[in-house]
mmCIF file of the protein (N, C-alpha, C, O) and its ligand, coordinates in Angstrom:
data_MODEL
# 
_entry.id   MODEL 
# 
loop_
_entity.id 
_entity.type 
_entity.pdbx_number_of_molecules 
1 polymer     1 
2 non-polymer 1 
# 
_entity_poly.entity_id                      1 
_entity_poly.type                           'polypeptide(L)' 
_entity_poly.nstd_linkage                   no 
_entity_poly.nstd_monomer                   no 
_entity_poly.pdbx_seq_one_letter_code       MKAKFKTTCSECEAPIKAGSEISKIPSGKWVHKHCAPESEELP 
_entity_poly.pdbx_seq_one_letter_code_can   MKAKFKTTCSECEAPIKAGSEISKIPSGKWVHKHCAPESEELP 
_entity_poly.pdbx_strand_id                 A 
# 
loop_
_entity_poly_seq.entity_id 
_entity_poly_seq.num 
_entity_poly_seq.mon_id 
_entity_poly_seq.hetero 
1 1  MET n 
1 2  LYS n 
1 3  ALA n 
1 4  LYS n 
1 5  PHE n 
1 6  LYS n 
1 7  THR n 
1 8  THR n 
1 9  CYS n 
1 10 SER n 
1 11 GLU n 
1 12 CYS n 
1 13 GLU n 
1 14 ALA n 
1 15 PRO n 
1 16 ILE n 
1 17 LYS n 
1 18 ALA n 
1 19 GLY n 
1 20 SER n 
1 21 GLU n 
1 22 ILE n 
1 23 SER n 
1 24 LYS n 
1 25 ILE n 
1 26 PRO n 
1 27 SER n 
1 28 GLY n 
1 29 LYS n 
1 30 TRP n 
1 31 VAL n 
1 32 HIS n 
1 33 LYS n 
1 34 HIS n 
1 35 CYS n 
1 36 ALA n 
1 37 PRO n 
1 38 GLU n 
1 39 SER n 
1 40 GLU n 
1 41 GLU n 
1 42 LEU n 
1 43 PRO n 
# 
loop_
_struct_asym.id 
_struct_asym.entity_id 
A 1 
B 2 
# 
loop_
_chem_comp.id 
_chem_comp.type 
_chem_comp.mon_nstd_flag 
ALA 'L-peptide linking' y 
CYS 'L-peptide linking' y 
GLU 'L-peptide linking' y 
GLY 'peptide linking'   y 
HIS 'L-peptide linking' y 
ILE 'L-peptide linking' y 
LEU 'L-peptide linking' y 
LYS 'L-peptide linking' y 
MET 'L-peptide linking' y 
PHE 'L-peptide linking' y 
PRO 'L-peptide linking' y 
SER 'L-peptide linking' y 
THR 'L-peptide linking' y 
TRP 'L-peptide linking' y 
VAL 'L-peptide linking' y 
ZN  non-polymer         . 
# 
_pdbx_entity_nonpoly.entity_id   2 
_pdbx_entity_nonpoly.name        ? 
_pdbx_entity_nonpoly.comp_id     ZN 
# 
_pdbx_nonpoly_scheme.asym_id         B 
_pdbx_nonpoly_scheme.entity_id       2 
_pdbx_nonpoly_scheme.mon_id          ZN 
_pdbx_nonpoly_scheme.ndb_seq_num     1 
_pdbx_nonpoly_scheme.pdb_seq_num     101 
_pdbx_nonpoly_scheme.auth_seq_num    101 
_pdbx_nonpoly_scheme.pdb_mon_id      ZN 
_pdbx_nonpoly_scheme.auth_mon_id     ZN 
_pdbx_nonpoly_scheme.pdb_strand_id   A 
_pdbx_nonpoly_scheme.pdb_ins_code    . 
# 
loop_
_atom_site.group_PDB 
_atom_site.id 
_atom_site.type_symbol 
_atom_site.label_atom_id 
_atom_site.label_alt_id 
_atom_site.label_comp_id 
_atom_site.label_asym_id 
_atom_site.label_entity_id 
_atom_site.label_seq_id 
_atom_site.pdbx_PDB_ins_code 
_atom_site.Cartn_x 
_atom_site.Cartn_y 
_atom_site.Cartn_z 
_atom_site.occupancy 
_atom_site.B_iso_or_equiv 
_atom_site.pdbx_formal_charge 
_atom_site.auth_seq_id 
_atom_site.auth_comp_id 
_atom_site.auth_asym_id 
_atom_site.auth_atom_id 
_atom_site.pdbx_PDB_model_num 
ATOM   1   N  N  . MET A 1 1  ? 51.705 -31.073 11.021 1.00 0.00 ? 1   MET A N  1 
ATOM   2   C  CA . MET A 1 1  ? 51.231 -30.118 11.926 1.00 0.00 ? 1   MET A CA 1 
ATOM   3   C  C  . MET A 1 1  ? 49.979 -29.393 11.498 1.00 0.00 ? 1   MET A C  1 
ATOM   4   O  O  . MET A 1 1  ? 49.629 -29.429 10.319 1.00 0.00 ? 1   MET A O  1 
ATOM   5   N  N  . LYS A 1 2  ? 49.295 -28.739 12.408 1.00 0.00 ? 2   LYS A N  1 
ATOM   6   C  CA . LYS A 1 2  ? 48.105 -28.004 12.009 1.00 0.00 ? 2   LYS A CA 1 
ATOM   7   C  C  . LYS A 1 2  ? 48.447 -26.528 11.854 1.00 0.00 ? 2   LYS A C  1 
ATOM   8   O  O  . LYS A 1 2  ? 49.230 -25.963 12.617 1.00 0.00 ? 2   LYS A O  1 
ATOM   9   N  N  . ALA A 1 3  ? 47.839 -25.928 10.847 1.00 0.00 ? 3   ALA A N  1 
ATOM   10  C  CA . ALA A 1 3  ? 48.069 -24.512 10.637 1.00 0.00 ? 3   ALA A CA 1 
ATOM   11  C  C  . ALA A 1 3  ? 47.465 -23.747 11.770 1.00 0.00 ? 3   ALA A C  1 
ATOM   12  O  O  . ALA A 1 3  ? 46.354 -24.045 12.208 1.00 0.00 ? 3   ALA A O  1 
ATOM   13  N  N  . LYS A 1 4  ? 48.204 -22.733 12.265 1.00 0.00 ? 4   LYS A N  1 
ATOM   14  C  CA . LYS A 1 4  ? 47.720 -21.869 13.300 1.00 0.00 ? 4   LYS A CA 1 
ATOM   15  C  C  . LYS A 1 4  ? 47.176 -20.564 12.710 1.00 0.00 ? 4   LYS A C  1 
ATOM   16  O  O  . LYS A 1 4  ? 46.660 -19.718 13.441 1.00 0.00 ? 4   LYS A O  1 
ATOM   17  N  N  . PHE A 1 5  ? 47.286 -20.410 11.452 1.00 0.00 ? 5   PHE A N  1 
ATOM   18  C  CA . PHE A 1 5  ? 46.852 -19.156 10.808 1.00 0.00 ? 5   PHE A CA 1 
ATOM   19  C  C  . PHE A 1 5  ? 46.430 -19.468 9.371  1.00 0.00 ? 5   PHE A C  1 
ATOM   20  O  O  . PHE A 1 5  ? 46.761 -20.527 8.839  1.00 0.00 ? 5   PHE A O  1 
ATOM   21  N  N  . LYS A 1 6  ? 45.739 -18.593 8.783  1.00 0.00 ? 6   LYS A N  1 
ATOM   22  C  CA . LYS A 1 6  ? 45.412 -18.686 7.359  1.00 0.00 ? 6   LYS A CA 1 
ATOM   23  C  C  . LYS A 1 6  ? 46.552 -18.419 6.512  1.00 0.00 ? 6   LYS A C  1 
ATOM   24  O  O  . LYS A 1 6  ? 47.247 -17.425 6.725  1.00 0.00 ? 6   LYS A O  1 
ATOM   25  N  N  . THR A 1 7  ? 46.829 -19.301 5.477  1.00 0.00 ? 7   THR A N  1 
ATOM   26  C  CA . THR A 1 7  ? 47.880 -19.024 4.544  1.00 0.00 ? 7   THR A CA 1 
ATOM   27  C  C  . THR A 1 7  ? 47.470 -19.580 3.178  1.00 0.00 ? 7   THR A C  1 
ATOM   28  O  O  . THR A 1 7  ? 46.307 -19.932 2.986  1.00 0.00 ? 7   THR A O  1 
ATOM   29  N  N  . THR A 1 8  ? 48.400 -19.663 2.235  1.00 0.00 ? 8   THR A N  1 
ATOM   30  C  CA . THR A 1 8  ? 48.163 -20.154 0.973  1.00 0.00 ? 8   THR A CA 1 
ATOM   31  C  C  . THR A 1 8  ? 49.154 -21.290 0.653  1.00 0.00 ? 8   THR A C  1 
ATOM   32  O  O  . THR A 1 8  ? 50.349 -21.212 0.936  1.00 0.00 ? 8   THR A O  1 
ATOM   33  N  N  . CYS A 1 9  ? 48.603 -22.315 0.066  1.00 0.00 ? 9   CYS A N  1 
ATOM   34  C  CA . CYS A 1 9  ? 49.543 -23.444 -0.319 1.00 0.00 ? 9   CYS A CA 1 
ATOM   35  C  C  . CYS A 1 9  ? 50.366 -23.097 -1.543 1.00 0.00 ? 9   CYS A C  1 
ATOM   36  O  O  . CYS A 1 9  ? 49.850 -22.691 -2.584 1.00 0.00 ? 9   CYS A O  1 
ATOM   37  N  N  . SER A 1 10 ? 51.679 -23.274 -1.373 1.00 0.00 ? 10  SER A N  1 
ATOM   38  C  CA . SER A 1 10 ? 52.539 -22.959 -2.433 1.00 0.00 ? 10  SER A CA 1 
ATOM   39  C  C  . SER A 1 10 ? 52.579 -23.938 -3.585 1.00 0.00 ? 10  SER A C  1 
ATOM   40  O  O  . SER A 1 10 ? 53.196 -23.666 -4.615 1.00 0.00 ? 10  SER A O  1 
ATOM   41  N  N  . GLU A 1 11 ? 51.920 -25.089 -3.418 1.00 0.00 ? 11  GLU A N  1 
ATOM   42  C  CA . GLU A 1 11 ? 51.868 -26.049 -4.418 1.00 0.00 ? 11  GLU A CA 1 
ATOM   43  C  C  . GLU A 1 11 ? 50.637 -25.894 -5.331 1.00 0.00 ? 11  GLU A C  1 
ATOM   44  O  O  . GLU A 1 11 ? 50.744 -25.780 -6.552 1.00 0.00 ? 11  GLU A O  1 
ATOM   45  N  N  . CYS A 1 12 ? 49.534 -25.898 -4.713 1.00 0.00 ? 12  CYS A N  1 
ATOM   46  C  CA . CYS A 1 12 ? 48.222 -25.874 -5.434 1.00 0.00 ? 12  CYS A CA 1 
ATOM   47  C  C  . CYS A 1 12 ? 47.602 -24.473 -5.370 1.00 0.00 ? 12  CYS A C  1 
ATOM   48  O  O  . CYS A 1 12 ? 46.555 -24.248 -5.976 1.00 0.00 ? 12  CYS A O  1 
ATOM   49  N  N  . GLU A 1 13 ? 48.211 -23.541 -4.664 1.00 0.00 ? 13  GLU A N  1 
ATOM   50  C  CA . GLU A 1 13 ? 47.788 -22.090 -4.539 1.00 0.00 ? 13  GLU A CA 1 
ATOM   51  C  C  . GLU A 1 13 ? 46.328 -22.011 -3.997 1.00 0.00 ? 13  GLU A C  1 
ATOM   52  O  O  . GLU A 1 13 ? 45.680 -20.978 -4.162 1.00 0.00 ? 13  GLU A O  1 
ATOM   53  N  N  . ALA A 1 14 ? 45.839 -23.014 -3.398 1.00 0.00 ? 14  ALA A N  1 
ATOM   54  C  CA . ALA A 1 14 ? 44.563 -22.871 -2.731 1.00 0.00 ? 14  ALA A CA 1 
ATOM   55  C  C  . ALA A 1 14 ? 44.790 -22.350 -1.348 1.00 0.00 ? 14  ALA A C  1 
ATOM   56  O  O  . ALA A 1 14 ? 45.890 -22.474 -0.810 1.00 0.00 ? 14  ALA A O  1 
ATOM   57  N  N  . PRO A 1 15 ? 43.711 -21.734 -0.720 1.00 0.00 ? 15  PRO A N  1 
ATOM   58  C  CA . PRO A 1 15 ? 43.922 -21.232 0.655  1.00 0.00 ? 15  PRO A CA 1 
ATOM   59  C  C  . PRO A 1 15 ? 44.067 -22.414 1.636  1.00 0.00 ? 15  PRO A C  1 
ATOM   60  O  O  . PRO A 1 15 ? 43.518 -23.498 1.440  1.00 0.00 ? 15  PRO A O  1 
ATOM   61  N  N  . ILE A 1 16 ? 44.802 -22.150 2.651  1.00 0.00 ? 16  ILE A N  1 
ATOM   62  C  CA . ILE A 1 16 ? 44.923 -23.152 3.767  1.00 0.00 ? 16  ILE A CA 1 
ATOM   63  C  C  . ILE A 1 16 ? 44.200 -22.538 4.960  1.00 0.00 ? 16  ILE A C  1 
ATOM   64  O  O  . ILE A 1 16 ? 44.545 -21.445 5.409  1.00 0.00 ? 16  ILE A O  1 
ATOM   65  N  N  . LYS A 1 17 ? 43.203 -23.240 5.467  1.00 0.00 ? 17  LYS A N  1 
ATOM   66  C  CA . LYS A 1 17 ? 42.548 -22.754 6.642  1.00 0.00 ? 17  LYS A CA 1 
ATOM   67  C  C  . LYS A 1 17 ? 43.223 -23.061 7.959  1.00 0.00 ? 17  LYS A C  1 
ATOM   68  O  O  . LYS A 1 17 ? 43.889 -24.085 8.111  1.00 0.00 ? 17  LYS A O  1 
ATOM   69  N  N  . ALA A 1 18 ? 43.048 -22.187 8.879  1.00 0.00 ? 18  ALA A N  1 
ATOM   70  C  CA . ALA A 1 18 ? 43.631 -22.501 10.236 1.00 0.00 ? 18  ALA A CA 1 
ATOM   71  C  C  . ALA A 1 18 ? 43.070 -23.804 10.699 1.00 0.00 ? 18  ALA A C  1 
ATOM   72  O  O  . ALA A 1 18 ? 41.868 -24.043 10.579 1.00 0.00 ? 18  ALA A O  1 
ATOM   73  N  N  . GLY A 1 19 ? 43.940 -24.684 11.245 1.00 0.00 ? 19  GLY A N  1 
ATOM   74  C  CA . GLY A 1 19 ? 43.413 -25.955 11.683 1.00 0.00 ? 19  GLY A CA 1 
ATOM   75  C  C  . GLY A 1 19 ? 43.613 -27.052 10.727 1.00 0.00 ? 19  GLY A C  1 
ATOM   76  O  O  . GLY A 1 19 ? 43.501 -28.217 11.109 1.00 0.00 ? 19  GLY A O  1 
ATOM   77  N  N  . SER A 1 20 ? 43.922 -26.740 9.424  1.00 0.00 ? 20  SER A N  1 
ATOM   78  C  CA . SER A 1 20 ? 44.230 -27.784 8.459  1.00 0.00 ? 20  SER A CA 1 
ATOM   79  C  C  . SER A 1 20 ? 45.599 -28.391 8.668  1.00 0.00 ? 20  SER A C  1 
ATOM   80  O  O  . SER A 1 20 ? 46.518 -27.758 9.188  1.00 0.00 ? 20  SER A O  1 
ATOM   81  N  N  . GLU A 1 21 ? 45.704 -29.595 8.262  1.00 0.00 ? 21  GLU A N  1 
ATOM   82  C  CA . GLU A 1 21 ? 47.048 -30.296 8.317  1.00 0.00 ? 21  GLU A CA 1 
ATOM   83  C  C  . GLU A 1 21 ? 47.956 -29.745 7.124  1.00 0.00 ? 21  GLU A C  1 
ATOM   84  O  O  . GLU A 1 21 ? 47.635 -29.746 5.935  1.00 0.00 ? 21  GLU A O  1 
ATOM   85  N  N  . ILE A 1 22 ? 49.080 -29.304 7.637  1.00 0.00 ? 22  ILE A N  1 
ATOM   86  C  CA . ILE A 1 22 ? 49.993 -28.650 6.678  1.00 0.00 ? 22  ILE A CA 1 
ATOM   87  C  C  . ILE A 1 22 ? 51.380 -29.125 6.877  1.00 0.00 ? 22  ILE A C  1 
ATOM   88  O  O  . ILE A 1 22 ? 51.691 -29.672 7.936  1.00 0.00 ? 22  ILE A O  1 
ATOM   89  N  N  . SER A 1 23 ? 52.249 -28.943 5.901  1.00 0.00 ? 23  SER A N  1 
ATOM   90  C  CA . SER A 1 23 ? 53.696 -29.312 5.996  1.00 0.00 ? 23  SER A CA 1 
ATOM   91  C  C  . SER A 1 23 ? 54.512 -28.090 5.490  1.00 0.00 ? 23  SER A C  1 
ATOM   92  O  O  . SER A 1 23 ? 54.072 -27.297 4.658  1.00 0.00 ? 23  SER A O  1 
ATOM   93  N  N  . LYS A 1 24 ? 55.686 -28.011 6.041  1.00 0.00 ? 24  LYS A N  1 
ATOM   94  C  CA . LYS A 1 24 ? 56.569 -26.981 5.609  1.00 0.00 ? 24  LYS A CA 1 
ATOM   95  C  C  . LYS A 1 24 ? 57.543 -27.561 4.616  1.00 0.00 ? 24  LYS A C  1 
ATOM   96  O  O  . LYS A 1 24 ? 58.166 -28.582 4.908  1.00 0.00 ? 24  LYS A O  1 
ATOM   97  N  N  . ILE A 1 25 ? 57.707 -26.942 3.427  1.00 0.00 ? 25  ILE A N  1 
ATOM   98  C  CA . ILE A 1 25 ? 58.667 -27.448 2.385  1.00 0.00 ? 25  ILE A CA 1 
ATOM   99  C  C  . ILE A 1 25 ? 60.039 -26.823 2.658  1.00 0.00 ? 25  ILE A C  1 
ATOM   100 O  O  . ILE A 1 25 ? 60.120 -25.847 3.403  1.00 0.00 ? 25  ILE A O  1 
ATOM   101 N  N  . PRO A 1 26 ? 61.101 -27.349 2.088  1.00 0.00 ? 26  PRO A N  1 
ATOM   102 C  CA . PRO A 1 26 ? 62.493 -26.906 2.346  1.00 0.00 ? 26  PRO A CA 1 
ATOM   103 C  C  . PRO A 1 26 ? 62.654 -25.408 2.071  1.00 0.00 ? 26  PRO A C  1 
ATOM   104 O  O  . PRO A 1 26 ? 63.516 -24.777 2.683  1.00 0.00 ? 26  PRO A O  1 
ATOM   105 N  N  . SER A 1 27 ? 61.862 -24.819 1.178  1.00 0.00 ? 27  SER A N  1 
ATOM   106 C  CA . SER A 1 27 ? 61.961 -23.374 0.819  1.00 0.00 ? 27  SER A CA 1 
ATOM   107 C  C  . SER A 1 27 ? 61.381 -22.508 1.968  1.00 0.00 ? 27  SER A C  1 
ATOM   108 O  O  . SER A 1 27 ? 61.457 -21.279 1.955  1.00 0.00 ? 27  SER A O  1 
ATOM   109 N  N  . GLY A 1 28 ? 60.803 -23.215 2.954  1.00 0.00 ? 28  GLY A N  1 
ATOM   110 C  CA . GLY A 1 28 ? 60.206 -22.399 4.097  1.00 0.00 ? 28  GLY A CA 1 
ATOM   111 C  C  . GLY A 1 28 ? 58.773 -22.034 3.859  1.00 0.00 ? 28  GLY A C  1 
ATOM   112 O  O  . GLY A 1 28 ? 58.203 -21.325 4.688  1.00 0.00 ? 28  GLY A O  1 
ATOM   113 N  N  . LYS A 1 29 ? 58.133 -22.470 2.775  1.00 0.00 ? 29  LYS A N  1 
ATOM   114 C  CA . LYS A 1 29 ? 56.780 -22.192 2.499  1.00 0.00 ? 29  LYS A CA 1 
ATOM   115 C  C  . LYS A 1 29 ? 55.895 -23.339 2.990  1.00 0.00 ? 29  LYS A C  1 
ATOM   116 O  O  . LYS A 1 29 ? 56.334 -24.478 3.149  1.00 0.00 ? 29  LYS A O  1 
ATOM   117 N  N  . TRP A 1 30 ? 54.613 -22.979 3.224  1.00 0.00 ? 30  TRP A N  1 
ATOM   118 C  CA . TRP A 1 30 ? 53.655 -23.951 3.718  1.00 0.00 ? 30  TRP A CA 1 
ATOM   119 C  C  . TRP A 1 30 ? 52.866 -24.505 2.534  1.00 0.00 ? 30  TRP A C  1 
ATOM   120 O  O  . TRP A 1 30 ? 52.504 -23.820 1.577  1.00 0.00 ? 30  TRP A O  1 
ATOM   121 N  N  . VAL A 1 31 ? 52.639 -25.774 2.684  1.00 0.00 ? 31  VAL A N  1 
ATOM   122 C  CA . VAL A 1 31 ? 51.737 -26.469 1.684  1.00 0.00 ? 31  VAL A CA 1 
ATOM   123 C  C  . VAL A 1 31 ? 50.749 -27.371 2.493  1.00 0.00 ? 31  VAL A C  1 
ATOM   124 O  O  . VAL A 1 31 ? 50.967 -27.677 3.665  1.00 0.00 ? 31  VAL A O  1 
ATOM   125 N  N  . HIS A 1 32 ? 49.694 -27.759 1.821  1.00 0.00 ? 32  HIS A N  1 
ATOM   126 C  CA . HIS A 1 32 ? 48.838 -28.833 2.392  1.00 0.00 ? 32  HIS A CA 1 
ATOM   127 C  C  . HIS A 1 32 ? 49.681 -30.075 2.645  1.00 0.00 ? 32  HIS A C  1 
ATOM   128 O  O  . HIS A 1 32 ? 50.667 -30.345 1.960  1.00 0.00 ? 32  HIS A O  1 
ATOM   129 N  N  . LYS A 1 33 ? 49.256 -30.805 3.644  1.00 0.00 ? 33  LYS A N  1 
ATOM   130 C  CA . LYS A 1 33 ? 50.005 -32.038 3.854  1.00 0.00 ? 33  LYS A CA 1 
ATOM   131 C  C  . LYS A 1 33 ? 49.991 -32.915 2.679  1.00 0.00 ? 33  LYS A C  1 
ATOM   132 O  O  . LYS A 1 33 ? 51.009 -33.527 2.356  1.00 0.00 ? 33  LYS A O  1 
ATOM   133 N  N  . HIS A 1 34 ? 48.862 -33.013 2.004  1.00 0.00 ? 34  HIS A N  1 
ATOM   134 C  CA . HIS A 1 34 ? 48.782 -33.910 0.807  1.00 0.00 ? 34  HIS A CA 1 
ATOM   135 C  C  . HIS A 1 34 ? 49.468 -33.258 -0.435 1.00 0.00 ? 34  HIS A C  1 
ATOM   136 O  O  . HIS A 1 34 ? 49.552 -33.880 -1.494 1.00 0.00 ? 34  HIS A O  1 
ATOM   137 N  N  . CYS A 1 35 ? 49.926 -32.071 -0.293 1.00 0.00 ? 35  CYS A N  1 
ATOM   138 C  CA . CYS A 1 35 ? 50.649 -31.370 -1.478 1.00 0.00 ? 35  CYS A CA 1 
ATOM   139 C  C  . CYS A 1 35 ? 52.130 -31.451 -1.244 1.00 0.00 ? 35  CYS A C  1 
ATOM   140 O  O  . CYS A 1 35 ? 52.909 -31.147 -2.147 1.00 0.00 ? 35  CYS A O  1 
ATOM   141 N  N  . ALA A 1 36 ? 52.555 -31.857 -0.043 1.00 0.00 ? 36  ALA A N  1 
ATOM   142 C  CA . ALA A 1 36 ? 54.017 -31.817 0.219  1.00 0.00 ? 36  ALA A CA 1 
ATOM   143 C  C  . ALA A 1 36 ? 54.671 -32.982 -0.582 1.00 0.00 ? 36  ALA A C  1 
ATOM   144 O  O  . ALA A 1 36 ? 54.144 -34.094 -0.634 1.00 0.00 ? 36  ALA A O  1 
ATOM   145 N  N  . PRO A 1 37 ? 55.802 -32.687 -1.181 1.00 0.00 ? 37  PRO A N  1 
ATOM   146 C  CA . PRO A 1 37 ? 56.540 -33.686 -1.992 1.00 0.00 ? 37  PRO A CA 1 
ATOM   147 C  C  . PRO A 1 37 ? 56.878 -34.872 -1.189 1.00 0.00 ? 37  PRO A C  1 
ATOM   148 O  O  . PRO A 1 37 ? 56.773 -35.999 -1.673 1.00 0.00 ? 37  PRO A O  1 
ATOM   149 N  N  . GLU A 1 38 ? 57.308 -34.655 0.103  1.00 0.00 ? 38  GLU A N  1 
ATOM   150 C  CA . GLU A 1 38 ? 57.542 -35.728 0.981  1.00 0.00 ? 38  GLU A CA 1 
ATOM   151 C  C  . GLU A 1 38 ? 57.278 -35.223 2.432  1.00 0.00 ? 38  GLU A C  1 
ATOM   152 O  O  . GLU A 1 38 ? 57.448 -34.047 2.756  1.00 0.00 ? 38  GLU A O  1 
ATOM   153 N  N  . SER A 1 39 ? 56.881 -36.131 3.221  1.00 0.00 ? 39  SER A N  1 
ATOM   154 C  CA . SER A 1 39 ? 56.486 -35.696 4.583  1.00 0.00 ? 39  SER A CA 1 
ATOM   155 C  C  . SER A 1 39 ? 57.717 -35.545 5.439  1.00 0.00 ? 39  SER A C  1 
ATOM   156 O  O  . SER A 1 39 ? 58.633 -36.366 5.384  1.00 0.00 ? 39  SER A O  1 
ATOM   157 N  N  . GLU A 1 40 ? 57.736 -34.470 6.245  1.00 0.00 ? 40  GLU A N  1 
ATOM   158 C  CA . GLU A 1 40 ? 58.870 -34.274 7.177  1.00 0.00 ? 40  GLU A CA 1 
ATOM   159 C  C  . GLU A 1 40 ? 58.518 -34.740 8.540  1.00 0.00 ? 40  GLU A C  1 
ATOM   160 O  O  . GLU A 1 40 ? 59.325 -34.682 9.468  1.00 0.00 ? 40  GLU A O  1 
ATOM   161 N  N  . GLU A 1 41 ? 57.251 -35.226 8.668  1.00 0.00 ? 41  GLU A N  1 
ATOM   162 C  CA . GLU A 1 41 ? 56.844 -35.688 9.998  1.00 0.00 ? 41  GLU A CA 1 
ATOM   163 C  C  . GLU A 1 41 ? 57.193 -37.226 10.112 1.00 0.00 ? 41  GLU A C  1 
ATOM   164 O  O  . GLU A 1 41 ? 56.862 -38.061 9.270  1.00 0.00 ? 41  GLU A O  1 
ATOM   165 N  N  . LEU A 1 42 ? 57.888 -37.481 11.238 1.00 0.00 ? 42  LEU A N  1 
ATOM   166 C  CA . LEU A 1 42 ? 58.241 -38.872 11.454 1.00 0.00 ? 42  LEU A CA 1 
ATOM   167 C  C  . LEU A 1 42 ? 57.073 -39.587 12.208 1.00 0.00 ? 42  LEU A C  1 
ATOM   168 O  O  . LEU A 1 42 ? 56.302 -38.946 12.923 1.00 0.00 ? 42  LEU A O  1 
ATOM   169 N  N  . PRO A 1 43 ? 56.977 -40.827 12.038 1.00 0.00 ? 43  PRO A N  1 
ATOM   170 C  CA . PRO A 1 43 ? 55.889 -41.564 12.648 1.00 0.00 ? 43  PRO A CA 1 
ATOM   171 C  C  . PRO A 1 43 ? 55.976 -41.497 14.177 1.00 0.00 ? 43  PRO A C  1 
ATOM   172 O  O  . PRO A 1 43 ? 55.133 -42.067 14.870 1.00 0.00 ? 43  PRO A O  1 
HETATM 173 ZN ZN . ZN  B 2 .  ? 47.846 -27.589 -1.666 1.00 0.00 2 101 ZN  A ZN 1 
# 
């Protein structure tokens, strides 16, 4: 999904811009899509 707000990636700790592709990890934090351990998005 796309970020609707600015946040920080919990994996690489870089900023996530609004509109970037992000994923939510099981702990409830947001990470870049490419930083997620596994995608929760189904095809
Ligand atoms: Zn990241």
